[in-house]
VOGU-3710 file (C-alpha; in Angstrom, 3 decimals, decimal comma):
1> mavgagvlsi> -6,368/5,147/17,094  -3,237/3,271/16,329  -2,464/0,735/19,010  0,955/0,012/20,222  2,416/-3,511/19,931  0,574/-5,967/22,039  -2,318/-3,594/22,705  -5,735/-4,235/21,092  -8,171/-1,697/22,553  -11,211/-0,304/21,088
11> aaaatlavta> -10,421/3,021/22,619  -8,329/5,404/20,682  -5,005/6,078/22,088  -6,163/8,786/20,623  1,768/22,973/18,486  7,102/26,476/18,598  5,629/29,654/20,917  2,757/27,646/19,955  1,557/27,651/16,415  -1,999/28,712/16,255
21> pgtssaasgl> -4,458/27,540/13,631  -4,303/29,983/10,758  -0,528/30,538/10,974  0,730/27,408/9,408  3,122/27,598/6,468  1,461/24,230/5,277  -1,627/26,207/4,129  -2,678/23,913/1,277  -4,996/21,061/1,229  -7,274/20,368/3,992
31> ggvaeasgry> -5,366/22,598/6,439  -5,610/25,448/3,968  -9,459/25,085/3,820  -9,551/25,069/7,684  -7,317/28,172/8,093  -9,951/30,237/6,398  -11,940/29,916/9,541  -8,983/29,933/11,998  -9,276/26,155/12,539  -7,052/23,114/11,948
41> vgtavdpgrv> -7,268/19,771/10,246  -4,730/17,406/11,552  -3,655/13,839/11,364  -2,034/11,286/13,575  1,594/10,546/12,394  3,950/7,708/12,793  7,452/8,984/12,039  8,514/5,480/10,875  6,156/5,620/7,819  7,064/9,018/6,327
51> ndgsygtild> 9,009/7,270/3,537  6,270/4,998/2,496  4,676/5,937/-0,688  3,076/9,411/-0,546  2,768/9,396/3,264  5,253/12,097/3,935  4,021/14,422/1,056  0,438/14,185/2,281  1,490/14,766/5,821  3,481/17,857/4,940
61> tefnsvtaen> 0,948/19,437/2,506  -2,434/18,554/3,585  -2,527/19,288/7,271  -1,914/22,167/9,525  -1,912/20,159/12,673  -0,335/16,814/13,697  -0,645/14,366/16,729  1,924/11,724/17,568  0,117/8,495/16,955  2,095/6,618/19,602
71> amkwdalqps> 5,450/8,494/20,049  4,265/10,559/23,051  2,564/7,902/25,001  4,083/6,791/28,370  5,486/3,552/27,058  7,224/5,250/24,169  8,762/8,055/26,270  9,521/6,471/29,645  9,578/2,697/29,266  11,763/2,434/32,406
81> qgqynwtnad> 11,533/4,523/35,452  13,429/7,773/34,968  14,790/6,721/31,590  13,313/8,794/28,722  13,530/8,057/25,060  12,743/11,273/23,048  13,829/10,050/19,519  10,527/9,536/17,937  8,680/12,270/19,652  11,370/14,718/18,718
91> tvmrraeang> 11,229/13,570/15,162  7,506/14,398/15,145  8,199/17,787/16,603  10,962/18,715/14,265  9,017/17,863/11,097  5,912/19,634/12,313  7,942/22,806/13,156  9,648/22,689/9,822  6,292/22,813/8,170  4,692/25,361/10,572
101> qmvrghtlvw> 2,062/22,864/11,845  0,487/22,892/15,112  1,157/20,016/17,456  -1,335/18,201/19,717  0,285/16,262/22,560  -1,177/12,871/23,101  -1,363/11,501/25,831  -0,055/12,013/29,361  -2,244/9,859/31,686  -3,947/6,804/30,206
111> hsqtpqwvqn> -4,653/3,291/31,463  -3,341/1,686/28,333  0,143/1,767/26,838  1,523/2,583/30,354  4,476/0,434/31,411  3,973/-2,265/34,064  6,473/-0,549/36,251  4,129/2,357/36,603  1,183/0,120/37,421  3,154/-1,627/40,081
121> lsttqlrqam> 3,859/1,472/42,133  2,361/2,175/45,576  -0,305/4,787/45,870  2,229/7,499/47,033  4,822/6,542/44,351  2,164/6,389/41,639  0,901/9,910/42,353  4,464/11,236/42,347  5,439/9,407/39,109  2,361/10,878/37,433
131> vdhittvmtr> 3,279/14,320/38,453  7,105/13,769/37,535  6,039/12,363/34,020  3,715/15,174/33,280  6,216/17,811/34,454  9,242/16,223/32,517  7,385/15,809/29,209  5,527/19,019/29,156  8,653/21,007/30,240  10,659/19,551/27,324
141> ykgriahwdv> 8,057/20,800/24,817  7,008/23,902/26,784  5,626/26,529/24,430  5,916/24,209/21,464  2,781/21,975/21,870  -0,527/23,805/21,635  -2,930/21,204/23,083  -2,364/18,340/25,434  -4,599/15,323/26,013  -3,920/15,241/29,685
151> vneafnddgs> -6,220/12,475/30,804  -7,495/9,843/28,276  -10,411/7,504/28,609  -11,194/7,783/32,184  -14,866/6,777/32,024  -16,930/3,679/31,162  -19,774/3,890/28,614  -22,336/3,891/31,472  -20,814/7,030/32,935  -19,017/5,453/35,794
161> rrqsfwqqkl> -15,285/5,970/36,386  -13,154/3,361/34,570  -11,591/1,136/37,254  -8,076/1,488/35,965  -5,148/1,330/38,088  -5,178/5,063/38,206  -8,643/5,100/39,650  -8,205/2,134/41,982  -5,004/3,518/43,644  -5,554/7,240/43,448
171> gdsyiadafr> -9,322/7,722/43,544  -11,323/10,371/41,852  -8,789/13,050/42,501  -6,215/11,864/40,124  -7,803/13,625/37,062  -7,816/17,056/38,790  -4,186/16,494/40,099  -3,079/15,590/36,556  -4,523/18,868/35,231  -2,961/20,979/37,990
181> aaraadpsak> 0,455/19,444/37,325  0,012/20,032/33,613  -0,927/23,770/34,122  2,122/24,202/36,395  4,404/22,581/33,731  3,233/24,699/30,768  0,794/27,518/31,491  0,491/28,283/27,776  -0,733/24,884/26,678  -4,475/24,145/26,305
191> lyindystda> -5,398/21,194/28,457  -7,969/18,542/27,268  -9,665/15,594/28,652  -10,231/13,110/25,819  -12,488/10,036/25,278  -14,353/7,866/22,924  -18,019/7,073/22,425  -18,895/10,539/23,689  -19,972/12,034/20,344  -23,616/11,732/21,204
201> inskstaiyn> -25,510/13,057/24,162  -25,448/9,853/26,283  -24,417/8,532/29,760  -20,679/8,824/29,098  -20,629/12,299/27,575  -22,903/13,569/30,305  -20,578/12,135/33,008  -17,700/14,053/31,477  -19,952/17,165/31,200  -20,644/16,881/34,904
211> lvsqfkqqgv> -16,958/16,442/35,657  -15,812/19,469/33,703  -18,601/21,582/35,017  -17,322/20,834/38,547  -13,804/21,532/37,488  -14,940/24,993/36,124  -16,594/25,635/39,393  -13,743/24,435/41,620  -10,984/26,303/39,595  -9,475/23,110/38,273
221> pidgvgfqah> -7,436/24,066/35,096  -9,088/22,705/32,148  -9,444/24,235/28,643  -11,102/21,754/26,352  -12,788/18,481/25,759  -11,641/16,034/22,999  -14,245/13,831/21,271  -12,476/10,921/19,526  -15,262/10,119/16,995  -14,263/6,584/16,010
231> liinqvpsnf> -17,485/6,109/13,965  -19,251/3,634/11,753  -20,791/4,588/8,492  -24,383/5,754/8,751  -24,030/6,127/12,551  -22,942/9,797/12,954  -25,057/10,976/15,950  -27,905/13,322/15,041  -27,124/15,383/18,163  -23,327/15,596/17,640
241> qqnlqrfadl> -23,341/19,367/17,020  -25,778/19,864/20,006  -23,392/17,861/22,217  -20,342/19,808/21,192  -22,355/23,016/21,792  -23,243/22,244/25,365  -19,580/21,782/26,319  -18,720/25,059/24,522  -21,418/26,703/26,500  -19,452/25,899/29,629
251> gldvaiteld> -16,640/28,150/28,391  -14,557/25,209/27,147  -13,014/24,604/23,666  -14,021/21,343/21,911  -12,255/19,440/19,289  -12,833/16,273/17,287  -9,497/14,500/18,100  -9,392/11,041/16,364  -11,924/10,968/13,625  -12,195/7,893/11,418
261> irmqtppdaa> -15,399/6,339/9,948  -15,177/2,660/9,243  -17,113/0,173/7,165  -17,530/-3,566/6,433  -14,865/-4,397/3,927  -14,493/-4,442/1,006  -15,702/-1,011/0,291  -18,121/-0,316/-2,560  -19,574/2,666/-4,255  -22,590/2,921/-1,854
271> klatqksdyq> -20,473/2,543/1,278  -18,023/5,229/0,092  -20,864/7,642/-0,701  -22,243/7,091/2,742  -18,837/7,624/4,147  -18,383/10,802/2,295  -21,724/12,122/3,680  -20,672/11,077/7,258  -17,255/12,928/7,024  -19,215/15,948/5,764
281> ksfaacwavt> -21,664/15,740/8,684  -18,876/15,310/11,249  -16,896/18,345/9,989  -20,090/20,466/9,695  -20,870/19,673/13,380  -17,573/21,065/14,443  -17,647/24,073/12,058  -21,159/25,050/13,316  -19,716/25,388/16,947  -17,644/28,541/17,246
291> rckgvtiwgi> -15,390/26,994/19,968  -14,678/23,786/18,122  -11,063/24,266/17,268  -10,530/21,612/14,612  -10,564/17,978/13,467  -7,794/15,430/13,556  -8,136/12,449/11,271  -6,729/9,403/12,976  -4,238/8,488/10,217  -3,579/9,244/6,583
301> tdkfswipdv> -4,070/5,910/4,696  -6,232/2,846/5,066  -2,963/0,941/4,592  -2,028/1,852/8,220  -5,347/2,172/10,050  -5,662/0,563/13,410  -9,208/-0,695/12,721  -8,677/-3,977/10,874  -6,510/-5,271/13,757  -9,125/-4,532/16,323
311> fpgqgaallw> -12,323/-5,027/14,286  -11,616/-7,860/11,756  -13,624/-7,372/8,632  -13,992/-3,638/9,010  -11,755/-0,838/7,709  -11,381/1,662/4,853  -11,983/4,394/7,417  -9,646/7,150/6,243  -9,359/9,748/3,458  -6,810/8,038/1,309
321> nesyqkksay> -7,044/4,341/0,357  -4,188/1,836/0,609  -2,722/3,147/-2,591  -2,599/6,733/-1,396  -5,542/7,680/-3,701  -8,015/10,361/-2,434  -11,481/8,939/-1,594  -14,703/10,826/-1,837  -14,592/11,338/1,871  -11,987/13,874/1,268
331> dgsvagmggt> -14,483/15,913/-0,664  -17,009/15,466/1,994  -14,697/16,774/4,636  -13,964/19,845/2,528  -17,715/20,350/2,024  -18,347/20,086/5,826  -15,947/22,971/6,272  -17,904/25,026/3,810  -15,020/25,015/1,461  -14,273/23,898/-2,201
341> vppptttttt> -12,020/21,088/-3,027  -8,400/22,517/-3,447  -6,550/21,813/-6,616  -4,052/18,994/-6,393  -0,727/19,818/-5,002  2,000/19,373/-7,645  5,680/19,621/-7,461  7,696/20,713/-10,532  11,293/19,525/-11,026  11,847/22,114/-13,910
351> tttttsgnpp> 15,284/23,560/-13,365  15,093/27,379/-13,317  17,566/29,878/-14,632  18,368/31,093/-11,099  22,034/30,858/-10,148  23,604/32,240/-7,107  25,797/34,450/-9,402  22,992/36,220/-11,260  22,287/39,816/-10,120  18,744/40,437/-9,024
361> vpgacaatyr> 16,329/42,435/-11,261  14,126/44,731/-9,095  10,458/45,482/-9,405  9,009/42,105/-10,642  7,914/40,629/-7,342  7,042/41,606/-3,790  7,876/39,839/-0,410  6,052/39,890/2,926  7,921/38,781/6,007  6,155/37,841/9,166
371> vtnqwqggfq> 7,026/36,051/12,443  4,580/33,212/12,924  5,804/31,796/16,191  8,158/32,769/19,041  9,447/30,989/22,084  12,224/31,526/24,577  15,499/32,045/22,666  13,965/31,382/19,124  11,317/32,093/16,674  9,795/30,875/13,296
381> aevrvtagss> 9,128/33,162/10,318  7,410/32,917/6,936  8,093/34,881/3,738  5,481/35,052/1,118  6,744/35,851/-2,412  4,210/37,157/-5,037  4,925/37,690/-8,711  3,947/40,992/-10,246  2,099/41,554/-13,451  4,268/39,158/-15,360
391> aitgwavswt> 5,377/35,563/-14,750  8,859/35,070/-13,202  11,380/32,214/-13,355  13,341/32,902/-10,187  13,363/35,123/-7,203  15,606/36,440/-4,390  14,322/37,985/-1,096  16,616/40,166/1,056  16,428/41,569/4,509  18,660/42,460/7,401
401> fgngeritqi> 18,464/41,091/10,845  18,896/43,998/13,349  18,696/42,178/16,667  21,273/39,534/16,267  18,970/36,897/14,948  20,376/33,901/13,155  18,721/31,416/10,829  18,921/27,757/12,166  16,858/26,015/9,539  15,258/27,060/6,250
411> wnataastsg> 12,902/25,320/3,938  11,613/26,006/0,373  14,637/28,348/-0,131  18,316/28,636/0,131  20,354/31,300/2,026  24,156/31,663/1,857  24,159/33,834/4,930  22,295/33,087/8,140  22,677/36,451/10,071  23,027/40,187/9,377
421> avtarnaayn> 22,138/40,887/5,641  20,429/37,803/4,333  19,299/36,878/0,725  17,133/33,874/0,283  16,831/32,352/-3,135  14,220/29,969/-4,508  14,558/26,203/-4,555  14,657/24,347/-7,726  10,955/23,637/-7,624  9,305/27,015/-6,626
431> grlgagastt> 11,111/29,594/-8,731  8,580/29,748/-11,491  5,538/31,889/-10,589  2,658/32,915/-12,868  1,629/36,546/-12,849  0,184/37,323/-9,473  0,954/33,851/-8,106  2,630/33,225/-4,687  4,727/30,874/-2,890  6,178/30,806/0,646
441> fgftgsgtpg> 9,338/29,834/2,340  10,060/29,602/6,057  12,722/29,261/8,641  13,457/28,902/12,282  15,834/31,203/13,933  17,623/31,878/17,214  17,495/35,107/19,172  14,576/37,702/19,636  12,922/38,496/16,211  12,468/41,952/14,933
451> tptatcata> 10,428/43,096/12,212  12,699/43,614/9,061  11,483/44,852/5,886  11,882/42,279/2,989  12,500/43,154/-0,625  12,007/40,840/-3,636  13,702/40,804/-6,981  13,836/38,333/-9,820  16,908/36,390/-10,326
//
C-alpha cells in the first residue's frame, strides 16, 4: 500500500464499458502474459510520478490493469463535505483508458484516509454520507471501472470486527449497506471486500469467509474478495491456493489486490532468489484457481514503495529496483503464470519514409479492426496492423464510419480525419515491421460503434 500524508498504517490502502482482461491494447510485458489466460496483472499508480525515470513507460507497457494508489480514496476525492476533487483520479482514468487498461477502484469505505469531517458526523448523517459518497463516485465512473474495493479492512486479525468509527456508529450492517449502495450506483461493476493478512486460512480470513457466505445467502450484492498479500520473503502461506479456492467455491471471484514481498535491506543474491521464488508461488496460487481474476503489484519501483516508511529497515519488495532495473522477481512472476519472459520492450526513433503525401501501395499488409469497449455515448477500438511476407517501412489503414462515429483521441497513429472516411497512418516509431510482424494502434470515439472493414496499405 502507499499511505497518504500523515498516515502510517500496516494495512494496505490497498476498468470504459468496462475493459475486461484479455482486451487491453497494452498487451506486452506482464499484462501480455496474463492475457493469454484471460487474467490481468496490474499495478498501483501515482499520477504524480509518471515522469520519473522509466515509471511512465513501465506503467504503460507492462500492465493491463491499474489501481489508483491514493487518488480514489475518500480524503483525495472529497476532503470537504460535498466538495469533490477529481483531478488526480481523472488523470489515472484517462491514462488507463488511452492504454486500454482495466481499472480497479480503490477504495470507497475505509477507516483510514477518511477526512475528520466524516468521522465527526452523527449516526444518521454518517450513513447518508457513506451512501452519497459511494453513489457520487461510482456514478462518475459508471461503466468505466471494472472492480471496486467497496469496503476495506473491516476485520481484526483475530476475526472480530474492527472497531472503526464505521463499526461503532453504524454497527454490523454498514458493510451490507455499502454493497447495496454500490450495486445501485453501477450494476456493471464487480464489487469486492478487501483486506490484509488474509492470504492464509486463519481467523481473519475465516471471518470474512463467514461474512461473504452470509451475504450470498441473504442476497447482499457481492462479487469478489480481495487478498492484499503484503508478504515477507520465505513466508508465502502454504495454503494460499487452498484459501483462494474455498472463496471461489462460494461462487465468488478472488484477486490478489496489493502484492509486494519485502525483505530486510539491503538485498543480496540469496534474498532476491527467495523473493523470486515467492513471487512465483503467489502468482501460481492465483493461476491455479479458475476464478482468480488477476494480481495487482502494489507499485512499480522500490524507489516509491510504502514499506520503508512503515517498516524501517525493510523494503526492496517490488519487481523493479530503485533504478528501474528488473529484478529476478519479475521472472518469477512470469513463471508463476506459466509463461516465458517476454522480450524487452524497445522504442525506435528511426524516421520512416512515410509522409502524408505518399500514395498507399496495396497488398503488403493487413488490418483487423475491433471494438474493445463500449459505454453510453462512446467506445474504444483497436486496430492491429500485420506486415505481409516482406518487411514494410510504413503503413496506412483506412475505414469508413457508417453510424456517425467520431474519433476523440488516438494513440500510436495519426489521422487527418476523425469522422466519415478515415485513414490512420503510423507514428514515427512503429512504421517499420518485419515480415509477419504486427503492431497496434487504438482510439476512443463518440457515438455508437459499427463494424467497419479496415484495409491496410504500405505508405
